[in-house]
C-alpha positions as CSV (number, residue, x, y, z in Angstrom):
1,M,-56.1,-11.3,-14.0
2,K,-54.1,-13.6,-11.6
3,F,-51.6,-14.2,-14.4
4,F,-51.1,-10.5,-14.9
5,I,-50.4,-10.0,-11.1
6,V,-48.0,-12.9,-11.1
7,V,-46.1,-11.4,-14.1
8,V,-45.9,-8.0,-12.5
9,L,-44.7,-9.4,-9.2
10,A,-42.1,-11.6,-11.1
11,L,-40.8,-8.5,-13.0
12,A,-40.6,-6.5,-9.8
13,V,-38.6,-9.2,-8.0
14,C,-36.2,-9.6,-11.0
15,S,-35.6,-5.9,-11.3
16,S,-34.8,-5.6,-7.6
17,V,-32.5,-8.6,-7.7
18,S,-30.6,-7.2,-10.7
19,A,-30.2,-3.8,-9.0
20,Q,-28.5,-5.3,-6.0
21,T,-25.2,-7.1,-6.2
22,P,-24.6,-8.9,-2.9
23,G,-20.9,-9.5,-2.5
24,G,-20.1,-7.2,-5.5
25,W,-17.2,-4.8,-5.5
26,T,-17.8,-1.1,-4.8
27,P,-15.4,1.6,-5.8
28,I,-14.5,4.0,-3.0
29,H,-12.3,7.1,-2.7
30,W,-9.1,7.3,-0.6
31,N,-9.7,8.9,2.8
32,S,-6.5,9.3,4.8
33,S,-8.5,9.9,8.0
34,N,-10.3,6.5,7.7
35,T,-8.2,4.4,10.1
36,E,-9.5,1.0,8.8
37,L,-8.7,2.0,5.2
38,K,-5.3,3.2,6.2
39,N,-4.5,0.1,8.2
40,A,-5.6,-2.1,5.3
41,L,-3.4,-0.2,2.8
42,D,-0.4,-0.3,5.1
43,F,-0.8,-4.0,5.8
44,G,-1.3,-4.8,2.2
45,L,1.7,-2.8,1.0
46,E,4.0,-4.3,3.6
47,G,2.9,-7.9,2.9
48,S,2.7,-7.7,-0.9
49,T,6.0,-5.9,-1.4
50,A,7.7,-8.4,1.0
51,D,6.2,-11.3,-0.9
52,A,7.1,-9.7,-4.2
53,I,10.7,-9.2,-3.1
54,A,10.9,-12.8,-1.9
55,A,9.5,-14.0,-5.2
56,G,12.1,-12.0,-7.1
57,E,9.4,-9.7,-8.7
58,L,10.8,-6.6,-7.0
59,S,14.3,-5.5,-6.1
60,N,15.3,-5.9,-2.5
61,T,15.0,-2.3,-1.5
62,D,12.7,0.0,0.5
63,W,9.4,0.5,-1.4
64,G,6.8,3.1,-0.6
65,W,3.6,4.2,-2.2
66,I,3.2,7.4,-4.3
67,Q,-0.4,7.3,-5.6
68,I,-3.5,5.2,-5.2
69,K,-5.0,4.4,-8.6
70,S,-8.2,2.8,-7.2
71,I,-9.8,1.1,-4.2
72,E,-12.7,-1.2,-4.1
73,T,-14.5,-2.8,-1.2
74,Q,-16.5,-6.0,-1.0
75,V,-18.7,-6.8,2.0
76,V,-18.3,-10.4,3.0
77,D,-18.1,-11.9,6.5
78,G,-16.0,-8.9,7.2
79,M,-14.5,-6.7,4.4
80,N,-12.3,-7.2,1.4
81,Y,-10.3,-4.2,0.2
82,A,-8.8,-4.3,-3.3
83,F,-6.0,-1.7,-3.9
84,D,-4.2,-0.6,-7.1
85,V,-1.3,1.4,-5.9
86,Y,1.7,3.0,-7.6
87,I,4.9,2.2,-5.6
88,F,8.4,3.4,-5.9
89,D,11.8,2.5,-4.6
90,H,13.2,5.9,-3.7
91,V,15.6,5.6,-6.7
92,S,13.9,5.6,-10.1
93,N,11.7,2.5,-10.2
94,L,7.9,3.0,-10.3
95,T,5.4,0.2,-10.8
96,L,1.7,-0.6,-10.1
97,I,0.9,-3.3,-7.7
98,E,-2.6,-4.8,-7.1
99,F,-3.4,-6.4,-3.8
100,V,-6.4,-7.6,-1.8
101,V,-6.6,-7.7,2.0
102,Y,-9.4,-9.2,4.1
103,E,-10.4,-7.8,7.5
104,N,-12.6,-10.2,9.5
105,L,-15.3,-9.1,12.0
106,S,-12.7,-9.2,14.8
107,G,-10.5,-6.7,13.0
108,N,-7.8,-9.2,12.0
109,I,-6.3,-8.4,8.6
110,T,-4.8,-10.9,6.1
111,L,-3.2,-10.5,2.7
112,V,-5.4,-12.4,0.2
113,S,-3.5,-11.8,-3.1
114,W,-1.1,-9.5,-4.9
115,D,-0.1,-9.1,-8.5
116,F,1.5,-6.7,-11.0
117,P,-1.0,-5.9,-13.8
118,K,0.3,-6.4,-17.4
119,N,-1.1,-3.1,-18.6
120,Q,-0.2,-0.4,-16.2
């Protein structure tokens, strides 16, 4: 009987652990009235496009965003925001850029990474 109780408890613990993903990424929808989300997007776009221009990955022109493909958040000691955003240069160039920004508990935002996915 004790063995049966131990097995049931072990299964219960394993199932609750697998249902939770601490530190996992969660898809969210764009909400233009969410100030934190808007600030993260603006900061990430400004930093990633400037870095991409400096690296020769984008032409040196004024880039803006046209559509958000996806957003994911990750709760850490603060919040990570991962954006996939279509950007354009007001002429004819359109591309997808991926970037991650981190907002610490004090509200300071930093650009973690940026990239251009191979399959857009």
